[in-house]
C-alpha positions, 0 to 999 in steps of 0.5 A: 549402596548403604546396604552393600556397605552394611553387608561388607561391614558385617562380613568383616566383623565376622572375620575379625570375631573368627580371628579373635576366637582362633587367637584366643584358642592359640593363647589358651593352648600356649598358656597350658603348655607353659603351665605344664612346662613350669610344673615339669620343671618344678617336679625336676627341682623337687626330684633333685633333693627328694632322695637325699638323706634327711640327716645330712649330706655326705662329707665328700659332697656337702656343697652338692657340686664337685670342684671343676677341674682346672686345665693344665693342673696336675691332680695332686692328692694332699696326704691327710695328717694322721690324727691321734688315736687313728687306726687299730692299736699295735699288737705288742706284748701278745702271746700267740695261742697257736703258731701256724707254719706256712710251707712254700712247696712251689713258686707262686709266680711260675709254679716251679717245685721248691720242695727240695730247697732249703728255705728261710723263716721270718719272725712271723706276724701276730694275727688276731681273729675270732672263732669261726661260726659254730657248726652246732650249738652247745646242748646240755641237760640240766638235772635237778635234785629234790630233797626233803627239808626238815625245817620247811617241812616240804620237798625242795629242788635245786636250781640251774644257773645255766638258764632261767627256770623253765627256759630252753635258751641259755643265759649267754644267748639271752644276754647277747640278744639283749645287747644286740637289741638295745646297744646295737639297735638290731631288730628281732628279724636281724637278731634271728638271722644272726643267730641262725647263720653264725650261732646255728641257733634257730629262733623265731622273732616271737620267741625272741620277743618273749625272751626279752619281755621276760628278761626285762621283768615287765608284763606282756603288751596284751596284759598291759593294754587289755583294750587292744586285745581284740586287735591282737586276736584279729592279727593272729587270725589273719596271720593264720589264714596267710600261713594256711595259704602258704601251706596250700600253695606248697601242696598244690602239686599234689592236689587235684584242681577241684580240691585246690579250688575248694580249699582256696574257697574255704580260705576266702570264706574265712577271710570274709568272716574275719572282716565281719568282726563283732563290735570292733573298737575304733582302732580295729575298725580302721584296721579292718577297713584297710584289710577290706580294701586289699581283700581281693589281693591278699590270697592271690599269691596262692594261685601262683607257684613260688610267689610270696604273700607280699611284694616288698622284696625291692623295698626290703633289699634296699631297707638295710642301706636306708636303716644304716644311713639313718643310724650312722648318717651315711659314709664320710667319703665316697670310697666308704659309700662305694665299699658299703654298696659293694659288700651289701650287694654281695650279701643280698645276692647270697641271701636271695640265692640261699647261700651263706654270706659269711662262708662264701666271703671266707672262701672268696678271700682264701681263694684271693690269698692263694691265687690273687683273684677272688672266687666268684659266686657262680664258682662257689655254687658249683663247688657246693653242688660238687660237694653235695654230689660227692656226699 
């Protein structure tokens, strides 16, 4: 009898232990799910604020919560009081340089011909504008004269006041570059793009850098910091390898597969030799370490036709908006933010398609004045193709 009771007790204890184990596992599972849910909630809370501007929130969304609409209340907009100095000054006292007469040949509404009717002309309006983008730069040749000076006992030469000695860029271009760089805080790539698109003056960022260094009168970076000369040499060699890779990528269709593989192998060997730099300093060691981590991917773009040597197009496209927000603090109204996003979208689309933004924008606005609807980008591309075919 005692043995049977002892056996029953042992069995019941075993069942209790099993129940305790199962409950412990369920508790641990529930605890893990709770922790995971808390972590997810924390990430959501962080994501609500992580993409907000670091400087300040827009004026139209300072509190982050729009005002709830009140039922049965009409949406009345209060007219903002015009502040002193708001808007452009009135164009009075200006003498027009040109007068343009705009004849009315047909009715803009129904198209009916109005050529035989006598019309009335109004007083007109004063319009201010700037010259259109230049079709070509002003190219001039500077001829100097040399004469013998009896007092100095040597040949002296006249100097030109159109450009610095030895420079092939005029003073006007140099001054405008300096203003855009210092006063407008534009980077060298942006200055280069502006001069190419609006001034038809083709420059490189390295050329603009040398011009600014010469204009400021300070020594070049490599002369001021000789300890970093090796870093400059490493960068130049790496950049040359990538440029040679771009040339090989462009010439691949005209090469056999064997020749292409042999040249690609030569570029990879040049990259390996570059990473075996002799006695690098501490800063260059860190640079080489970063490049070595990405060594397998640096020349991958050569194998794919049309692929760039970088993959930051997405970041590059939105960078302009981010820089603008950092500099100006963002738009003061939601209308301003939407307007900037719309115009930037058009500009970046033109850039990716290789179309001049300012020429397309002018053509679209002229089409809007004539027909009441702007010209679409596809229509502008079709017109460019028809002009090219006709030429």
